[in-house]
C-alpha positions in Angstrom: 138.0 90.6 172.9 135.9 88.7 170.4 137.2 88.8 166.5 135.0 89.7 163.8 135.1 87.0 161.1 136.4 88.2 158.2 133.6 89.4 155.8 134.2 88.2 152.0 132.2 88.9 149.2 130.9 85.8 146.6 131.8 85.0 143.1 129.0 85.2 141.1 128.7 83.1 137.7 126.3 82.6 135.3 124.2 79.6 136.9 123.9 81.9 139.7 122.1 84.6 138.2 118.3 85.3 136.5 118.2 83.5 133.6 116.8 87.0 131.8 119.9 88.6 132.5 122.4 85.9 131.2 122.9 84.9 127.6 122.1 81.6 127.3 125.2 80.4 125.8 127.1 80.7 129.1 124.1 79.7 131.8 125.9 76.3 132.7 129.3 77.9 133.8 129.7 77.3 137.5 132.7 78.5 138.3 135.9 80.7 136.7 133.4 83.4 135.2 135.7 86.2 134.2 134.9 89.4 132.2 135.9 89.6 128.7 138.1 91.3 126.5 136.5 94.4 125.2 137.4 97.4 123.3 135.0 100.6 123.4 135.7 104.0 123.0 135.3 106.4 125.5 134.3 110.3 126.2 137.7 111.7 125.1 137.7 109.6 122.0 140.2 107.4 123.4 140.1 103.6 123.1 139.3 101.7 126.2 140.3 98.1 126.9 140.6 95.7 129.3 144.0 96.7 129.7 143.0 100.1 131.0 141.2 98.1 134.1 144.2 95.7 134.3 144.9 94.7 138.2 141.7 97.3 139.5 138.6 97.2 141.1 135.8 98.9 138.8 132.1 99.1 138.9 129.9 98.8 135.4 126.6 99.7 134.6 125.1 100.6 131.4 123.1 103.7 130.6 121.9 105.8 127.8 122.4 109.9 127.8 118.9 110.5 126.4 117.4 108.1 129.3 114.3 110.3 130.9 114.0 107.1 133.7 116.5 105.4 136.1 119.7 106.9 134.3 119.7 110.3 136.0 119.3 108.6 139.4 121.9 106.3 138.7 124.2 108.9 137.1 123.7 110.9 140.1 124.5 108.1 142.6 127.7 107.1 140.4 129.0 110.7 141.0 128.8 110.0 144.1 130.4 107.0 144.2 133.1 108.8 141.8 133.4 111.3 144.4 133.8 108.6 147.5 136.8 106.8 145.4 138.3 109.1 143.6 141.5 108.9 146.2 141.5 105.0 145.8 144.1 104.8 142.7 143.0 101.0 142.3 139.5 101.9 141.7 137.5 102.9 138.6 134.1 103.3 137.4 133.1 102.2 133.3 129.4 102.9 132.0 128.6 101.7 128.7 126.2 103.3 126.5 123.4 101.1 125.2 122.4 103.7 122.5 125.7 103.9 120.8 124.1 104.7 117.7 122.7 108.2 119.5 126.0 108.5 122.1 128.5 109.5 120.1 131.9 110.7 121.8 131.2 114.4 121.7 127.4 113.6 123.2 129.5 111.5 126.1 132.1 114.4 126.2 129.6 116.9 127.1 127.5 114.7 129.6 130.5 113.7 131.2 131.2 117.9 131.5 127.8 118.2 132.6 128.3 114.9 135.4 131.4 116.2 136.5 133.5 112.8 135.7 136.9 112.7 136.6 138.4 111.3 133.3 141.4 109.5 135.0 138.6 107.4 137.2 135.6 107.0 134.8 135.3 106.0 131.5 131.8 106.4 129.6 131.6 104.3 126.7 130.3 103.5 123.3 131.2 101.4 120.3 129.2 98.5 118.5 125.8 97.8 119.5 126.7 94.0 119.4 129.7 93.8 121.5 127.8 96.3 124.3 125.2 93.5 124.3 127.6 90.6 124.3 129.7 92.0 127.4 126.2 92.6 129.5 124.6 89.4 128.8 128.0 87.5 128.9 130.3 88.7 131.1 128.5 91.4 133.5 125.0 89.5 133.3 123.4 92.7 134.0 120.9 93.3 130.8 117.8 92.4 129.7 116.6 91.5 126.4 113.7 92.8 124.1 111.8 90.6 122.7 114.0 87.3 121.3 113.9 88.3 117.6 115.2 91.8 118.7 118.8 90.1 119.9 120.4 93.7 120.0 117.0 95.3 121.4 118.8 95.7 125.1 116.8 97.1 128.5 119.3 98.0 130.6 118.2 97.5 134.3 119.5 99.1 137.0 122.3 96.7 138.1 125.7 98.2 139.4 128.1 95.7 139.1 130.8 94.9 141.0 134.2 93.2 139.5 136.8 92.8 141.5 140.9 92.7 139.9 140.9 89.8 138.9 137.7 90.4 136.4 135.3 88.7 138.5 132.1 89.5 139.5 131.4 90.0 143.3 128.2 92.1 143.5 125.2 93.6 142.0 123.6 96.6 143.5 120.6 98.9 142.7 122.3 102.1 141.5 119.0 103.9 141.9 119.0 103.5 145.6 121.7 105.5 147.3 121.0 104.5 150.9 118.0 103.4 151.3 117.2 99.9 153.2 115.6 97.2 150.6 113.2 94.7 151.3 115.5 91.9 149.7 118.7 91.5 151.4 119.9 90.2 148.3 119.7 93.8 147.2 122.3 96.3 148.2 122.5 100.0 147.9 125.0 102.3 146.4 126.4 103.3 150.0 126.7 99.2 150.7 128.3 99.1 147.2 131.1 101.6 148.5 131.7 99.1 151.6 132.1 96.3 149.3 134.9 98.2 147.5 136.7 98.3 150.9 136.2 94.8 151.7 137.8 94.0 148.0 140.9 96.9 148.7 141.7 95.0 151.9 141.3 91.4 150.1 143.9 92.5 148.0 146.3 93.3 150.5 
């Protein structure tokens, strides 16, 4: 009998990620990188903080409800993922609006109802644009900036970010690609994300 080696997901620190996606103040960090504390408001007007995700494996992304390009595909794939993980109590989803001035609580609620969001599994959050910008750049290492002088002019990416139960980044995925092969072995699709979530669940046992 041949034993398969245990596959282990890497830990992503700022120094291993495209510098375009990382705030300059954290680019030097080589280990011990964790998602910072946060405080946002979800689609039900509830305050959501890191405590709501304590001990949870979760997938984070950045979107806006009026986005006509990549967001609809990302949301469709996140809905697919939600339906795969709905019976895993330890797994959650977290989507941050990058246009919080437009995406008020009622707008997020309408969007959530239209998309079939399960409130106990998936928070769509809004808040101060500066706070969203900083967590995107300093914690999730996932959002490009526009011109340097437009500090908070965020250009969101298609990244889904996998975070483990200890608030460490464990993977990046193309949120627009459900199950198609990719040309780059470093870029995984959403179906592979589901498999990696299962790996983390095993790791946490």
